[in-house]
C-alpha positions as CSV (number, residue, x, y, z in Angstrom):
1,X,-31.6,-43.9,43.9
2,X,-34.1,-41.3,44.1
3,X,-32.1,-38.6,45.7
4,X,-29.3,-39.3,43.9
5,X,-31.7,-38.2,40.8
6,X,-32.5,-35.8,42.2
7,X,-29.4,-34.0,42.9
8,X,-28.1,-34.8,39.2
9,X,-31.1,-33.2,38.0
10,X,-30.6,-30.2,40.1
11,X,-27.0,-30.1,39.0
12,X,-27.8,-30.0,35.5
13,X,-30.6,-27.6,36.1
14,X,-28.1,-25.4,37.4
15,X,-25.7,-25.6,34.4
16,X,-28.3,-24.9,32.0
17,X,-29.8,-21.7,33.7
18,X,-25.9,-20.5,33.9
19,X,-25.7,-21.1,30.2
20,X,-28.4,-19.5,29.0
21,X,-28.2,-16.3,31.4
22,X,-24.3,-16.4,29.8
23,X,-25.7,-16.1,26.2
24,X,-27.8,-13.7,27.2
25,X,-25.9,-11.7,28.4
26,X,-23.6,-11.7,25.1
27,X,-26.7,-11.2,23.2
28,X,-28.3,-7.7,25.1
29,X,-24.1,-6.7,25.5
30,X,-23.2,-7.0,21.5
31,X,-27.0,-5.2,21.0
32,X,-25.7,-2.3,23.3
33,X,-22.4,-1.9,22.2
34,X,-24.3,-2.1,18.2
35,X,-26.5,0.5,19.5
36,X,-25.5,3.6,18.2
37,X,-26.2,5.0,15.0
38,X,-24.5,7.9,12.9
39,X,-26.6,10.7,11.3
40,X,-24.2,11.7,8.7
41,X,-24.5,15.4,6.7
42,X,-22.5,15.2,3.6
43,X,-20.6,18.8,2.7
44,X,-21.9,20.9,-0.5
45,X,-21.9,18.7,-3.5
46,X,-22.8,15.7,-2.1
47,X,-27.0,15.9,-1.5
48,X,-26.7,11.8,-1.1
49,X,-24.4,10.4,0.8
50,X,-26.2,7.4,0.8
51,X,-25.0,7.0,-2.7
52,X,-21.5,7.8,-2.8
53,X,-19.5,4.5,-2.2
54,X,-16.8,5.0,1.5
55,X,-18.5,8.0,2.1
56,X,-19.8,7.6,5.0
57,X,-17.6,4.4,6.1
58,X,-14.2,6.8,5.9
59,X,-16.2,9.4,8.1
60,X,-17.1,6.5,10.1
61,X,-13.3,5.1,10.4
62,X,-11.4,8.4,10.0
63,X,-12.9,10.7,12.1
64,X,-15.7,8.8,14.7
65,X,-14.1,5.5,15.2
66,X,-11.4,7.3,17.8
67,X,-13.6,9.9,19.7
68,X,-17.2,7.9,19.7
69,X,-19.1,4.5,20.2
70,X,-19.4,4.5,16.3
71,X,-16.8,1.4,15.5
72,X,-17.1,-0.1,12.4
73,X,-18.2,-3.0,13.8
74,X,-21.3,-1.5,15.8
75,X,-22.4,1.8,14.3
76,X,-25.3,2.2,11.9
77,X,-25.1,4.9,8.9
78,X,-27.5,7.0,7.6
79,X,-27.0,9.9,5.5
80,X,-29.2,12.8,5.5
81,X,-29.9,14.6,2.3
82,X,-30.7,18.1,1.6
83,X,-29.7,20.1,-1.2
84,X,-25.8,20.3,-0.3
85,X,-25.9,23.8,-3.0
86,X,-24.6,27.0,-2.5
87,X,-25.6,29.4,-5.2
88,X,-24.2,30.6,-7.6
89,X,-20.7,29.0,-7.7
90,X,-21.8,26.4,-9.9
91,X,-18.1,26.3,-11.6
92,X,-17.1,24.8,-8.6
93,X,-17.3,21.1,-9.0
94,X,-21.3,20.2,-8.2
95,X,-22.0,23.3,-6.1
96,X,-24.4,24.4,-8.1
97,X,-25.5,22.3,-11.5
98,X,-26.3,25.0,-14.2
99,X,-26.2,27.7,-12.2
100,X,-29.8,26.5,-11.0
101,X,-30.0,25.6,-7.3
102,X,-30.8,26.8,-3.9
103,X,-28.8,29.4,-2.1
104,X,-26.8,28.7,1.0
105,X,-29.1,29.4,3.6
106,X,-31.7,27.8,2.1
107,X,-29.5,24.7,1.3
108,X,-28.1,24.3,5.3
109,X,-32.2,25.7,6.5
110,X,-33.0,22.1,5.0
111,X,-30.4,20.4,6.0
112,X,-31.4,21.5,9.3
113,X,-35.3,20.6,9.0
114,X,-33.6,16.8,7.8
115,X,-31.7,16.5,10.7
116,X,-33.5,17.6,13.1
117,X,-36.4,14.8,12.2
118,X,-33.9,12.3,12.2
119,X,-31.8,13.0,15.6
120,X,-35.5,13.1,17.6
121,X,-37.1,10.3,16.0
122,X,-34.2,8.8,17.2
123,X,-34.1,9.9,20.5
124,X,-37.8,9.4,20.8
125,X,-38.4,5.8,19.6
126,X,-34.8,4.4,20.5
127,X,-32.3,3.6,23.3
128,X,-28.9,4.3,20.4
129,X,-26.6,6.6,21.0
130,X,-26.6,9.2,18.6
131,X,-24.1,11.0,16.7
132,X,-24.4,13.7,14.6
133,X,-21.4,13.9,11.6
134,X,-20.7,17.4,10.1
135,X,-18.6,17.8,6.8
136,X,-17.8,21.8,5.3
137,X,-21.4,22.8,4.6
138,X,-22.6,19.7,6.8
139,X,-20.7,21.0,9.8
140,X,-22.9,24.4,9.1
141,X,-25.9,22.0,9.3
142,X,-25.1,20.4,12.7
143,X,-23.6,23.6,14.5
144,X,-27.1,25.1,13.7
145,X,-29.0,22.2,15.0
146,X,-27.1,22.0,18.2
147,X,-28.6,25.8,18.5
148,X,-31.8,24.1,18.0
149,X,-31.5,21.2,21.2
150,X,-31.7,23.6,24.1
151,X,-35.4,22.1,24.9
152,X,-34.6,18.6,25.0
153,X,-33.6,16.4,28.3
154,X,-30.3,15.9,30.2
155,X,-31.2,12.0,29.1
156,X,-31.1,12.9,25.8
157,X,-28.6,14.9,25.6
158,X,-26.5,12.1,27.0
159,X,-26.7,10.1,24.6
160,X,-25.5,12.8,21.7
161,X,-21.8,13.4,20.7
162,X,-21.1,15.7,17.6
163,X,-18.2,15.7,15.2
164,X,-17.2,17.8,12.3
165,X,-14.7,18.1,10.0
166,X,-13.9,21.3,7.8
167,X,-16.5,23.3,9.8
168,X,-17.4,26.4,7.7
169,X,-18.7,27.6,11.6
170,X,-15.9,26.7,13.4
171,X,-15.7,29.5,16.0
172,X,-12.3,30.5,15.9
173,X,-11.3,30.0,12.3
174,X,-14.5,28.7,10.4
175,X,-14.8,31.1,7.2
176,X,-18.4,32.2,8.0
177,X,-17.7,33.1,11.7
178,X,-14.6,35.0,10.2
179,X,-16.8,36.8,8.0
180,X,-18.8,37.1,10.9
181,X,-19.2,40.5,10.9
182,X,-20.8,40.9,7.6
183,X,-24.8,41.6,7.8
184,X,-26.5,39.2,5.6
185,X,-26.2,39.4,2.0
186,X,-29.7,39.1,0.4
187,X,-29.5,38.7,-3.4
188,X,-26.8,35.5,-2.4
189,X,-29.5,34.7,0.9
190,X,-25.7,34.0,2.7
191,X,-25.4,34.4,6.6
192,X,-22.2,34.9,8.0
193,X,-22.6,32.7,11.3
194,X,-23.3,32.2,14.0
195,X,-20.5,30.4,15.3
196,X,-20.9,26.8,16.2
197,X,-22.7,27.0,19.6
198,X,-20.2,25.4,22.0
199,X,-22.1,25.1,25.7
200,X,-25.1,22.6,25.2
201,X,-23.3,20.3,27.0
202,X,-23.1,18.1,24.1
203,X,-19.8,17.2,23.4
204,X,-18.0,18.7,20.2
205,X,-15.0,17.0,18.5
206,X,-13.7,19.8,15.3
207,X,-11.3,17.9,12.8
208,X,-9.7,20.4,10.0
209,X,-6.5,20.1,8.8
210,X,-3.8,22.9,8.6
211,X,-4.6,25.7,5.9
212,X,-7.8,24.6,4.9
213,X,-9.8,28.0,4.5
214,X,-12.9,26.4,5.3
215,X,-12.2,25.2,8.9
216,X,-8.9,27.0,9.9
217,X,-9.1,30.8,7.4
218,X,-6.3,33.0,8.0
219,X,-6.8,35.3,11.2
220,X,-4.7,38.4,9.6
221,X,-5.9,38.6,6.3
222,X,-3.5,41.2,5.3
223,X,-0.7,39.0,4.2
224,X,-0.6,38.3,0.8
225,X,1.3,35.2,0.6
226,X,-0.9,33.8,3.7
227,X,-4.1,34.2,1.2
228,X,-2.5,32.5,-1.9
229,X,-1.6,29.7,0.2
230,X,-5.2,29.7,1.6
231,X,-6.4,29.9,-1.6
232,X,-4.3,27.1,-3.2
233,X,-5.1,24.5,0.1
234,X,-8.9,25.8,-1.1
235,X,-8.5,23.8,-3.8
236,X,-5.8,21.0,-2.8
237,X,-7.0,20.3,0.8
238,X,-10.7,21.0,1.6
239,X,-12.4,18.4,-0.5
240,X,-9.8,16.0,0.2
241,X,-10.8,14.7,3.7
242,X,-13.2,11.7,2.6
243,X,-11.1,10.5,-0.2
244,X,-10.9,8.1,-2.2
245,X,-14.1,7.4,-2.4
246,X,-17.0,7.4,-5.5
247,X,-16.9,11.0,-6.0
248,X,-13.1,10.9,-6.5
249,X,-12.2,6.7,-6.7
250,X,-8.6,7.8,-7.3
251,X,-8.4,11.0,-5.4
252,X,-5.5,10.6,-1.9
253,X,-6.2,12.2,1.4
254,X,-5.3,15.7,2.3
255,X,-2.0,15.7,1.9
256,X,-1.1,12.5,1.5
257,X,-1.9,11.4,4.3
258,X,-2.1,7.2,5.4
259,X,-4.9,6.3,7.3
260,X,-2.0,4.7,10.0
261,X,-0.6,8.2,10.4
262,X,-3.6,10.1,10.5
263,X,-5.1,7.9,13.2
264,X,-1.9,8.5,15.2
265,X,-2.3,11.9,14.9
266,X,-5.7,12.1,16.0
267,X,-5.1,9.4,18.7
268,X,-2.5,12.2,20.1
269,X,-2.7,14.1,23.4
270,X,-5.2,16.7,23.8
271,X,-4.3,19.2,24.8
272,X,-1.6,18.7,22.7
273,X,0.9,19.9,19.8
274,X,-2.1,19.1,17.1
275,X,-5.6,19.6,19.4
276,X,-6.7,22.3,21.3
277,X,-9.5,22.1,24.2
278,X,-12.6,25.5,25.0
279,X,-13.7,26.4,27.9
280,X,-16.7,23.9,28.0
281,X,-14.4,20.6,27.2
282,X,-14.7,20.6,23.1
283,X,-11.6,19.3,21.1
284,X,-10.4,20.9,17.9
285,X,-8.1,18.9,16.6
286,X,-5.4,20.5,13.8
287,X,-3.5,17.7,11.3
288,X,-0.3,19.4,10.6
289,X,0.1,20.4,6.5
290,X,3.1,18.0,4.8
291,X,3.9,20.9,2.1
292,X,2.7,24.3,1.5
293,X,-0.3,24.5,-0.6
294,X,0.7,27.7,-3.0
295,X,3.9,25.6,-3.6
296,X,2.5,22.4,-4.5
297,X,0.4,24.2,-6.8
298,X,3.5,25.9,-8.3
299,X,5.1,22.1,-8.8
300,X,1.5,21.0,-10.4
301,X,2.1,23.7,-12.7
302,X,5.7,23.1,-13.5
303,X,6.4,20.0,-16.7
304,X,7.2,16.9,-15.7
305,X,10.9,17.1,-17.3
306,X,11.6,20.4,-15.3
307,X,10.3,18.7,-11.7
308,X,13.5,17.5,-10.8
309,X,15.5,20.9,-11.5
310,X,11.8,22.6,-9.6
311,X,12.1,20.6,-7.1
312,X,15.4,21.9,-5.2
313,X,14.1,25.5,-5.2
314,X,11.0,24.1,-3.9
315,X,12.4,23.0,-1.2
316,X,15.1,25.8,-0.3
317,X,12.5,28.5,-0.1
318,X,9.9,26.3,1.6
319,X,10.3,26.3,5.1
320,X,11.0,30.4,5.0
321,X,8.5,30.4,3.2
322,X,5.9,28.9,6.0
323,X,7.3,31.2,8.9
324,X,6.0,34.4,6.6
325,X,2.7,32.4,6.0
326,X,1.9,31.3,9.0
327,X,2.5,35.2,10.4
328,X,-1.1,35.4,8.9
329,X,-2.4,33.0,12.0
330,X,-2.8,33.0,15.5
331,X,-4.3,30.7,17.2
332,X,-3.6,30.9,20.9
333,X,-6.5,31.9,22.3
334,X,-9.8,29.9,23.3
335,X,-10.8,27.7,20.6
336,X,-14.6,28.3,21.3
337,X,-14.3,32.1,21.3
338,X,-15.9,33.5,17.7
339,X,-12.7,35.7,16.2
340,X,-13.6,37.6,13.1
341,X,-10.6,38.4,10.4
342,X,-7.8,41.4,11.0
343,X,-7.5,43.5,7.7
344,X,-3.1,43.7,9.4
345,X,-0.8,41.7,8.1
346,X,0.2,39.9,11.3
347,X,0.2,40.5,15.0
348,X,1.8,43.8,15.4
349,X,3.0,42.9,19.3
350,X,4.0,39.0,18.9
351,X,7.0,37.4,20.2
352,X,9.4,39.3,17.2
353,X,13.0,37.6,18.3
354,X,11.6,34.0,18.0
355,X,10.3,34.8,14.6
356,X,13.9,35.8,13.7
357,X,14.9,32.6,15.3
358,X,12.2,30.5,13.1
359,X,13.4,32.7,10.0
360,X,17.1,31.9,10.5
361,X,16.5,27.8,11.3
362,X,14.0,28.4,8.1
363,X,16.9,29.1,6.2
364,X,19.4,26.7,7.6
365,X,17.1,24.4,6.8
366,X,15.9,25.1,3.4
367,X,20.0,25.5,2.5
368,X,20.0,21.8,3.7
369,X,17.2,20.6,1.2
370,X,18.6,22.2,-1.5
371,X,22.6,20.7,-0.7
372,X,20.5,17.2,-0.5
373,X,18.1,17.8,-3.7
374,X,21.6,18.9,-5.7
375,X,23.5,15.4,-4.4
376,X,20.7,13.9,-6.5
377,X,20.1,15.4,-9.4
378,X,23.4,14.8,-11.6
379,X,22.5,11.6,-11.4
380,X,18.6,12.3,-13.1
381,X,20.3,14.7,-16.0
382,X,23.2,13.2,-16.9
383,X,23.2,11.3,-19.3
384,X,24.6,7.6,-19.3
385,X,28.0,7.5,-20.9
386,X,30.5,4.6,-20.3
387,X,34.1,6.5,-19.6
388,X,36.8,5.9,-21.6
389,X,39.6,3.3,-19.9
390,X,42.5,5.3,-19.6
391,X,46.1,4.5,-17.6
392,X,46.6,6.1,-14.4
393,X,48.5,9.8,-15.5
394,X,51.7,10.2,-14.2
395,X,52.0,13.2,-11.5
396,X,54.6,15.7,-12.4
397,X,57.4,14.7,-10.1
398,X,58.0,11.3,-11.4
399,X,57.9,12.5,-14.9
400,X,60.3,15.0,-14.0
401,X,62.3,11.6,-12.2
402,X,62.1,9.8,-15.4
403,X,63.4,12.4,-17.6
404,X,66.7,12.5,-15.4
405,X,67.1,8.7,-15.0
406,X,67.4,9.3,-19.4
407,X,70.4,10.9,-19.4
408,X,73.5,10.1,-18.1
409,X,73.7,7.2,-21.0
410,X,73.7,10.3,-23.3
411,X,76.1,12.3,-21.2
412,X,79.1,9.2,-21.1
413,X,79.0,9.2,-24.9
414,X,79.8,13.0,-24.7
415,X,82.4,12.4,-22.0
416,X,84.4,9.8,-24.2
417,X,84.3,12.2,-26.8
418,X,85.7,15.3,-24.6
419,X,88.5,13.2,-23.2
420,X,90.2,13.0,-26.2
421,X,91.4,16.5,-26.0
422,X,94.1,16.7,-24.3
423,X,94.2,20.7,-23.0
424,X,93.1,22.1,-19.2
425,X,90.0,23.5,-20.6
426,X,89.3,20.7,-22.2
427,X,90.4,18.8,-18.8
428,X,88.1,20.4,-17.1
429,X,85.3,20.2,-19.3
430,X,85.6,16.4,-19.3
431,X,85.8,16.2,-15.3
432,X,82.4,18.5,-15.1
433,X,80.8,15.9,-17.7
434,X,81.9,13.0,-15.5
435,X,80.6,14.5,-12.7
436,X,77.1,14.6,-13.6
437,X,76.3,11.3,-14.5
438,X,77.1,10.4,-11.0
439,X,74.8,12.6,-9.4
440,X,72.2,11.5,-12.3
441,X,73.0,7.5,-11.0
442,X,72.1,8.7,-7.6
443,X,68.6,10.1,-8.8
444,X,67.8,7.4,-10.3
445,X,68.5,5.2,-7.7
446,X,66.2,7.2,-5.4
447,X,63.5,6.6,-7.9
448,X,60.8,3.9,-7.0
449,X,62.1,0.6,-9.1
450,X,57.7,0.4,-10.1
451,X,56.8,3.1,-12.0
452,X,53.3,4.1,-13.4
453,X,53.3,4.3,-16.7
454,X,52.7,7.7,-18.5
455,X,49.9,8.4,-21.1
456,X,51.0,9.3,-24.2
457,X,50.6,12.9,-24.1
458,X,53.3,12.9,-21.0
459,X,56.1,10.4,-22.7
460,X,55.5,12.6,-26.2
461,X,56.5,15.3,-23.5
462,X,59.3,13.7,-21.9
463,X,61.0,12.6,-25.3
464,X,61.3,16.3,-26.7
465,X,62.6,17.5,-23.3
466,X,65.2,15.1,-23.8
467,X,65.9,15.6,-27.8
468,X,66.1,19.9,-26.3
469,X,68.3,18.9,-23.9
470,X,70.8,16.2,-26.1
471,X,70.7,19.2,-28.5
472,X,71.8,22.0,-26.2
473,X,74.4,19.8,-24.6
474,X,76.0,19.0,-28.4
475,X,76.0,22.7,-28.6
476,X,77.7,23.4,-25.6
477,X,80.3,20.4,-26.4
478,X,81.0,21.9,-29.7
479,X,81.7,25.4,-28.7
480,X,84.4,24.1,-25.7
481,X,85.4,21.9,-28.0
482,X,86.3,24.7,-30.4
483,X,87.4,26.6,-27.8
484,X,90.0,23.9,-26.9
485,X,91.1,24.1,-30.5
486,X,91.9,27.4,-31.2
487,X,94.0,27.0,-27.5
488,X,95.6,24.3,-29.0
489,X,96.6,26.4,-32.6
490,X,97.7,29.8,-30.6
491,X,100.3,27.3,-28.6
492,X,101.7,25.6,-31.6
493,X,101.5,29.3,-33.3
494,X,103.6,30.6,-30.2
495,X,106.2,27.5,-30.6
496,X,106.9,27.9,-33.9
497,X,107.5,31.8,-33.2
498,X,109.7,31.0,-30.4
499,X,111.9,28.1,-32.5
500,X,112.5,30.5,-35.7
501,X,113.2,33.1,-33.0
502,X,115.9,30.6,-31.8
503,X,117.3,29.1,-34.9
504,X,117.5,32.9,-35.7
505,X,120.0,33.6,-32.8
506,X,121.6,30.2,-33.2
507,X,122.6,31.7,-36.6
508,X,123.9,35.1,-35.0
509,X,125.9,33.3,-32.7
510,X,127.2,31.0,-35.4
511,X,127.8,34.6,-37.7
512,X,130.0,36.2,-34.2
513,X,131.9,33.2,-33.7
514,X,133.2,33.3,-37.4
515,X,134.0,36.8,-37.1
516,X,135.7,36.2,-33.4
517,X,138.4,33.7,-35.0
518,X,138.9,35.4,-38.3
């Protein structure tokens, strides 16, 4: 009995121990998964991201979750406060309220200090993985901070990941690296560069929308179409990576991308059609434009009543315009290498036959879009008027046959009148008149029994034609009758003359006979 009880106790203890270990493992795993902190450095005009609704949440769900361990359920978000200003651009949003703010270099410098302090505190006092995230000017802060981490141990570096969006210091395309040949401007306190370092051993993912001039500025600045389009994109694209949020509750994301479609693009292959990889394995995503910012700007200026008319024209020119605008860009090299701007309008040694093929294809595409738009334009412009109900119109052939079938009755009447004249000419006319109804009757037999009804105008026209023909036939018959009567009178006159001559001859014969008897 004791042995049985002891065995039962051992089994119960083993089950309890395994349960406790399982629960402990689950807690440890959950803690490990949740041990990621994202340090969010906002863009110009947003000094405190912690107070802006959905700002950091959108950064996490859209741009951090696909590439890092910072997912919606496992990541702590910590905004890095700094001036986020740009003197003297007080006319742009909240960039420099009242034209009293810090210069670019001072603002970025403050951001770097605050980010470095928060990062080193996490590395020294926790075991958390850390994601440093920067948007626009915040990307410049992250870029400069990456250059300050040369003293970290390999273990500390392995805990860090970097993600930037709309980064002004992007190596191939950042607006400040395109201008990297310029010296520091003392009055404005602006330094153009250096580019984001890519060889620190910390993996970097950079994301930007196509045509955003802060992240992907043109390569060839001599192309006026390219520059105008980039200027329009600064207004309609660059500020819309994290919208809608507390700064713009009703603003859509750039180009109207839904989150699901954006995630599909960012989940695509890299390298791939929307992603390049530099020599150090860092990734650079370009989210394709759905439309041209310059065309969007023009369409936004068109009054709403004229939008249906303007849209076909916009769709007609957009494909060719895109080919010409894209001549101002060249992303064929290593995306991790700095590339300054060129004053040329395009690359003179590119594949020009391929450009010609693109222009032809774009022309066809524009024409097809134009024709398609015109198909939907008429219903939008035409007033809703109910069409009058009218009988089906007769064809020309049917109208002609209808006219012919009216004639026989009238001609038979004419034949009856003409047969009373007993003369050779009259008989001939009567015979011809009798033959014509027979031909008309044949035509009548060929005409279908069921005919469409004529309209009022056609019926009146047919009646006029019939009356005119009757009049002409009557005149012709009257002339022929008159001719026959003249012939009869002539014959009668000849007969009278012949009779008078015979009587005169008879009297002469009688006179000669009397003389002979005497």
